[in-house]
SETI-570701 format. One line per 4 residues: their letters; for each residue x, y, z of C-alpha. Coordinates in Angstrom, 2 decimals. Example, Ala and Ser with C-alpha at 12.3 -4.5 7.8 and 13.67 -1.06 7.14 Angstrom:
2
as	12.30/-4.50/7.80 ~ 13.67/-1.06/7.14
END
This chain:
371
xxxx	-8.77/-18.70/-30.19 ~ -9.00/-14.94/-30.74 ~ -7.63/-12.58/-28.09 ~ -9.06/-9.08/-27.91
xxxx	-8.59/-6.07/-25.65 ~ -11.75/-4.12/-24.89 ~ -12.63/-1.25/-22.58 ~ -14.50/-2.27/-19.43
xxxx	-17.49/-0.05/-20.07 ~ -20.76/0.27/-18.20 ~ -21.94/-1.72/-15.21 ~ -21.28/-5.05/-16.91
xxxx	-17.71/-4.12/-17.86 ~ -16.96/-2.86/-14.34 ~ -18.42/-6.02/-12.83 ~ -16.22/-8.20/-15.06
xxxx	-13.17/-6.10/-14.13 ~ -13.90/-6.50/-10.40 ~ -14.84/-10.18/-10.52 ~ -11.92/-11.54/-12.55
xxxx	-9.44/-12.01/-9.64 ~ -11.97/-13.99/-7.60 ~ -12.00/-16.72/-10.26 ~ -8.30/-16.38/-11.11
xxxx	-7.15/-16.97/-7.52 ~ -9.73/-19.58/-6.58 ~ -7.94/-22.23/-4.53 ~ -4.84/-20.09/-3.82
xxxx	-4.27/-20.39/-0.04 ~ -2.39/-17.09/0.24 ~ -4.63/-14.71/-1.72 ~ -6.84/-12.46/0.42
xxxx	-10.11/-11.63/-1.37 ~ -10.78/-7.90/-0.94 ~ -14.31/-6.85/-0.10 ~ -16.08/-6.30/-3.40
xxxx	-17.77/-3.18/-2.05 ~ -14.35/-1.68/-1.18 ~ -12.97/-2.43/-4.65 ~ -16.03/-0.86/-6.25
xxxx	-15.57/2.30/-4.15 ~ -11.89/2.54/-5.10 ~ -12.76/2.25/-8.79 ~ -15.60/4.78/-8.63
xxxx	-14.37/7.57/-10.90 ~ -17.29/9.80/-9.97 ~ -16.89/9.67/-6.19 ~ -13.34/8.65/-5.21
xxxx	-11.17/11.77/-4.69 ~ -8.11/10.28/-6.46 ~ -9.79/10.71/-9.84 ~ -10.28/14.46/-9.45
xxxx	-6.63/14.78/-10.46 ~ -6.30/11.74/-12.68 ~ -7.68/10.22/-15.85 ~ -7.96/6.44/-16.14
xxxx	-9.27/3.73/-18.42 ~ -10.11/0.11/-17.62 ~ -9.25/-2.64/-20.10 ~ -10.22/-6.31/-20.25
xxxx	-8.48/-9.05/-22.17 ~ -10.96/-11.55/-23.60 ~ -10.48/-14.82/-25.41 ~ -13.60/-16.02/-27.18
xxxx	-15.70/-13.85/-24.88 ~ -14.09/-15.08/-21.65 ~ -12.15/-12.60/-19.47 ~ -8.50/-13.70/-19.20
xxxx	-6.91/-10.47/-17.92 ~ -7.39/-6.86/-16.88 ~ -5.44/-3.61/-16.48 ~ -6.02/0.06/-15.62
xxxx	-4.23/2.80/-17.57 ~ -3.58/5.87/-15.42 ~ -2.58/9.47/-16.08 ~ -1.87/10.98/-12.64
xxxx	-1.69/14.75/-12.99 ~ -0.61/15.19/-9.34 ~ 2.40/12.92/-9.91 ~ 3.47/14.60/-13.13
xxxx	3.11/18.10/-11.72 ~ 5.09/17.24/-8.58 ~ 7.88/15.35/-10.37 ~ 7.87/17.49/-13.52
xxxx	7.72/14.47/-15.79 ~ 5.36/12.96/-18.35 ~ 4.70/9.57/-16.82 ~ 1.81/7.21/-17.41
xxxx	0.97/4.36/-15.05 ~ -0.75/1.01/-15.03 ~ -2.40/-0.82/-12.18 ~ -4.87/-3.48/-11.06
xxxx	-3.07/-5.91/-13.38 ~ -4.25/-9.51/-13.33 ~ -3.98/-12.18/-16.01 ~ -3.72/-15.83/-16.79
xxxx	-0.22/-17.26/-17.25 ~ 0.00/-16.29/-20.91 ~ 2.61/-13.86/-22.30 ~ 0.30/-12.93/-25.19
xxxx	-2.27/-11.66/-22.70 ~ 0.35/-9.73/-20.72 ~ 1.82/-8.14/-23.85 ~ -1.61/-7.13/-25.15
xxxx	-2.70/-5.60/-21.84 ~ 0.52/-3.64/-21.27 ~ 0.49/-2.44/-24.90 ~ -3.08/-1.21/-24.48
xxxx	-2.20/0.76/-21.35 ~ 0.99/2.11/-22.94 ~ -0.84/3.26/-26.07 ~ -3.58/4.92/-24.03
xxxx	-1.21/6.97/-21.82 ~ 1.12/7.81/-24.71 ~ -1.82/9.19/-26.70 ~ -2.31/11.57/-23.78
xxxx	1.25/12.86/-23.70 ~ 3.09/10.32/-21.53 ~ 6.60/9.27/-22.52 ~ 6.88/6.25/-20.23
xxxx	4.69/3.64/-18.57 ~ 5.33/2.68/-14.93 ~ 3.63/0.33/-12.47 ~ 1.84/-1.49/-11.08
xxxx	0.19/1.07/-8.78 ~ -3.40/0.64/-7.62 ~ -3.91/3.49/-8.49 ~ -0.84/5.32/-7.04
xxxx	2.03/4.64/-4.63 ~ -0.24/5.85/-1.82 ~ -2.25/2.64/-2.21 ~ -1.28/-0.96/-2.92
xxxx	1.56/-1.13/-5.42 ~ 4.27/-3.36/-6.83 ~ 4.49/-6.89/-8.20 ~ 5.50/-9.49/-5.63
xxxx	8.77/-11.07/-6.78 ~ 9.94/-12.69/-3.53 ~ 8.02/-14.14/-0.57 ~ 5.20/-16.14/-2.14
xxxx	4.83/-18.51/0.82 ~ 2.55/-16.35/2.97 ~ -0.46/-14.07/2.66 ~ -0.02/-10.32/2.26
xxxx	-0.69/-7.99/5.16 ~ -3.17/-5.13/5.03 ~ -2.75/-2.88/1.96 ~ -0.02/-5.02/0.41
xxxx	-0.26/-6.85/-2.90 ~ -0.10/-10.54/-3.76 ~ 0.25/-12.27/-7.11 ~ 1.26/-15.64/-8.61
xxxx	4.91/-16.54/-9.13 ~ 4.65/-16.17/-12.90 ~ 3.83/-12.44/-12.86 ~ 7.44/-11.16/-12.79
xxxx	8.25/-13.19/-15.90 ~ 5.09/-11.91/-17.61 ~ 6.09/-8.32/-16.82 ~ 9.47/-8.86/-18.49
xxxx	7.91/-10.63/-21.47 ~ 5.65/-7.59/-21.89 ~ 8.74/-5.39/-22.28 ~ 8.83/-3.96/-18.75
xxxx	12.09/-3.52/-16.85 ~ 12.79/-3.03/-13.16 ~ 12.89/0.57/-11.99 ~ 12.71/0.09/-8.18
xxxx	12.31/-2.66/-5.60 ~ 10.33/-2.24/-2.38 ~ 11.21/-4.31/0.68 ~ 9.05/-5.70/3.46
xxxx	10.53/-6.73/6.81 ~ 9.02/-8.89/9.52 ~ 9.69/-9.01/13.23 ~ 7.86/-10.06/16.37
xxxx	6.88/-7.57/19.06 ~ 7.57/-10.11/21.78 ~ 11.10/-10.74/20.53 ~ 12.21/-7.19/19.74
xxxx	15.15/-5.99/21.81 ~ 13.96/-2.66/23.20 ~ 16.57/-1.80/25.79 ~ 19.15/-0.12/23.57
xxxx	16.59/1.49/21.26 ~ 14.63/2.85/24.21 ~ 17.71/4.30/25.92 ~ 18.92/6.03/22.76
xxxx	15.46/7.42/22.05 ~ 14.89/8.70/25.58 ~ 18.28/10.43/25.68 ~ 17.84/12.15/22.32
xxxx	14.24/13.15/22.94 ~ 15.17/14.79/26.23 ~ 17.86/16.81/24.47 ~ 15.71/17.83/21.49
xxxx	12.49/18.61/23.36 ~ 10.44/16.30/21.15 ~ 7.52/14.41/22.67 ~ 5.61/11.38/21.38
xxxx	1.91/10.80/22.06 ~ -0.96/8.65/20.76 ~ -3.52/10.12/18.37 ~ -6.38/12.03/20.03
xxxx	-9.55/10.38/18.70 ~ -11.72/13.19/20.13 ~ -10.01/15.56/17.68 ~ -9.75/13.10/14.80
xxxx	-10.18/15.62/11.97 ~ -7.62/17.96/13.52 ~ -5.18/15.09/13.96 ~ -5.63/13.96/10.35
xxxx	-4.89/17.51/9.18 ~ -1.69/17.62/11.23 ~ -0.61/14.19/10.00 ~ -1.40/15.17/6.40
xxxx	0.94/18.16/6.70 ~ 3.71/15.93/8.08 ~ 3.11/13.27/5.43 ~ 3.52/15.67/2.52
xxxx	6.57/17.30/4.16 ~ 8.40/14.19/5.40 ~ 8.03/12.06/2.27 ~ 8.42/14.71/-0.44
xxxx	11.98/13.66/-1.36 ~ 11.16/9.95/-1.56 ~ 11.26/8.23/-4.93 ~ 7.77/7.78/-6.35
xxxx	6.08/9.94/-3.71 ~ 2.82/11.57/-4.77 ~ 1.34/14.31/-2.54 ~ -2.19/13.47/-1.49
xxxx	-4.90/16.10/-1.63 ~ -6.61/16.91/1.65 ~ -9.79/15.24/0.40 ~ -7.95/12.06/-0.60
xxxx	-6.03/11.90/2.68 ~ -9.22/12.37/4.71 ~ -10.97/9.63/2.72 ~ -8.16/7.22/3.57
xxxx	-8.21/8.36/7.21 ~ -11.95/7.69/7.39 ~ -11.41/4.12/6.17 ~ -8.59/3.48/8.64
xxxx	-10.54/4.95/11.56 ~ -12.72/1.84/11.61 ~ -9.79/-0.46/12.42 ~ -7.03/1.63/14.00
xxxx	-5.95/1.39/17.61 ~ -5.15/4.85/19.06 ~ -2.03/3.60/20.90 ~ -0.62/2.43/17.56
xxxx	-0.98/5.80/15.82 ~ 1.68/8.15/17.18 ~ 2.35/11.85/16.72 ~ 5.73/13.45/17.40
xxxx	5.62/17.10/18.48 ~ 8.12/19.91/19.03 ~ 7.31/23.48/20.04 ~ 3.61/22.64/19.82
xxxx	3.80/21.48/16.22 ~ 3.59/17.98/14.69 ~ 6.97/16.98/13.24 ~ 6.47/13.24/12.65
xxxx	4.04/10.37/12.85 ~ 3.94/6.60/12.92 ~ 1.05/4.39/11.90 ~ 0.61/0.68/12.61
xxxx	-2.62/-1.16/11.81 ~ -3.91/-4.57/12.87 ~ -3.61/-7.01/9.99 ~ -7.30/-7.15/9.10
xxxx	-6.45/-9.36/6.11 ~ -6.53/-12.19/8.66 ~ -10.24/-11.46/9.19 ~ -11.03/-10.62/5.57
xxxx	-9.81/-13.91/4.12 ~ -12.62/-16.09/5.57 ~ -15.26/-13.63/4.26 ~ -14.36/-14.37/0.63
xxxx	-14.95/-10.79/-0.51 ~ -18.58/-10.56/0.65 ~ -20.26/-8.89/3.61 ~ -23.48/-10.86/3.13
xxxx	-24.90/-13.26/4.05 ~ -22.20/-14.37/6.54 ~ -19.10/-12.35/5.60 ~ -19.61/-9.59/8.16
xxxx	-20.09/-12.12/10.97 ~ -16.88/-13.89/9.97 ~ -14.96/-10.60/9.89 ~ -16.23/-9.62/13.33
xxxx	-15.35/-13.05/14.73 ~ -11.84/-13.29/13.28 ~ -11.07/-9.62/13.98 ~ -10.84/-10.48/17.68
xxxx	-8.18/-13.11/16.90 ~ -5.80/-10.84/14.99 ~ -2.26/-11.02/16.35 ~ -0.31/-9.42/13.49
xxxx	0.43/-5.77/12.72 ~ 1.75/-3.79/9.80 ~ 3.70/-0.55/10.30 ~ 2.49/1.38/7.25
xxxx	4.22/4.67/7.82 ~ 6.92/6.21/9.98 ~ 8.17/9.62/8.98 ~ 9.84/12.68/10.45
xxxx	10.31/16.11/8.86 ~ 13.90/16.73/7.81 ~ 14.76/19.20/10.57 ~ 14.11/16.61/13.31
xxxx	15.47/13.40/11.76 ~ 18.37/13.24/14.21 ~ 16.16/13.96/17.24 ~ 15.62/10.29/18.12
xxxx	11.89/10.49/17.45 ~ 12.01/7.65/14.89 ~ 13.56/5.31/17.49 ~ 10.99/6.53/20.02
xxxx	8.20/5.68/17.58 ~ 9.52/2.13/17.20 ~ 9.97/1.61/20.92 ~ 6.53/3.03/21.74
xxxx	4.84/0.93/19.04 ~ 6.48/-2.26/20.28 ~ 5.49/-1.57/23.89 ~ 1.91/-0.80/22.83
xxxx	1.71/-3.92/20.65 ~ 2.81/-6.10/23.56 ~ 0.31/-4.45/25.89 ~ -2.57/-4.86/23.42
xxxx	-1.79/-8.52/22.74 ~ -0.40/-8.19/19.20 ~ 2.31/-10.77/19.72 ~ 2.30/-12.19/16.18
xxxx	4.28/-11.03/13.15 ~ 4.84/-7.31/12.73 ~ 5.56/-6.21/9.17 ~ 7.39/-2.99/8.35
xxxx	6.67/-2.06/4.76 ~ 7.37/-0.90/2.29 ~ 10.96/0.39/2.32 ~ 12.77/1.55/-0.83
xxxx	15.68/-0.76/-1.66 ~ 18.11/2.20/-1.65 ~ 16.93/3.65/1.66 ~ 20.12/2.44/3.32
xxxx	19.51/4.07/6.71 ~ 16.04/2.58/7.18 ~ 17.02/-0.88/5.91 ~ 20.03/-1.03/8.24
xxxx	18.02/0.26/11.19 ~ 15.44/-2.50/10.76 ~ 18.14/-5.15/10.50 ~ 19.78/-3.85/13.69
xxxx	16.40/-4.24/15.41 ~ 16.38/-7.89/14.38 ~ 13.83/-7.55/11.55 ~ 14.09/-9.99/8.65
xxxx	13.67/-9.02/5.00 ~ 11.02/-11.48/3.83 ~ 9.18/-10.04/0.82 ~ 10.17/-7.92/-2.18
xxxx	7.90/-6.01/-4.55 ~ 8.95/-4.52/-7.89 ~ 7.91/-1.44/-9.83 ~ 8.47/-1.73/-13.59
xxx	8.82/0.74/-16.43 ~ 8.97/0.91/-20.21 ~ 9.34/3.69/-22.78
END
């Protein structure tokens, strides 16, 4: 049986690229089918703002005409300019449990980025670290939360068989708002905030665009030293904000301010994956109704981001963010699992802080690399 790697060209190629996971994961109880319309928008190289600063190519692996795998090769100019390196990336990887398929797909992506000046291939990122990224290597017994990846147990082995080696692990922690011990955290936060003059407030939805601009400034300032960080353009950040606006709860999006200026923010979102799973990737004919029904039953949250600019990292605002988020989650009825993710494996301060709060490390994701 002949295996070939072809570019996913035209409407038919794009459709095959999008559809492959829906057949691959059929019957998997933990996979959450993304809405096809959302995947199509993310892959739209003409309209999505990510591609204004990136060049990509989609590849399909076919055996006797049948799709058995897929991969995106990515040249992210924003990343390479910011980090002063010549990196290429791969993302949206899916394949059958066959090392020949994995090797062929990774080789195709590697060749494509190397032909364009890259000296290494890193991933998976879908299509950058600002979106879903990493291969799940630990924690296969539950579904992913919003904007987190999921894959079969055999993927880590396939990555290694394709010549990829670990470059960084990303950790996910889980806790329960109802069981979090707030007393000590709250006292420490209140004392430090009073001394530093920092205040914490919910996002002002009446000034949403202004708030997104302020948060964008903090995001690019607070994360700029983090491994793998890629600054987002204003257009890209606003596009993501527009998507999140549909599901966010104002009391779970917090802004820290000092001297009238934003110096930190925290973002927690309801785990809409709980509502997306029953829809099976479709809005019609009944998908939208299912999403609306199950959305009311969501009990879980994911804390996607919590950052403070360097000057104020000892102000207690991070602890205040946690305490305020937990109180708000309890008040709003989110008494299920709360995931904090993702945290770099070598971010010792954040990992220890979460453990002190009683959070449990329950999933690990890996970024790979090859030269």
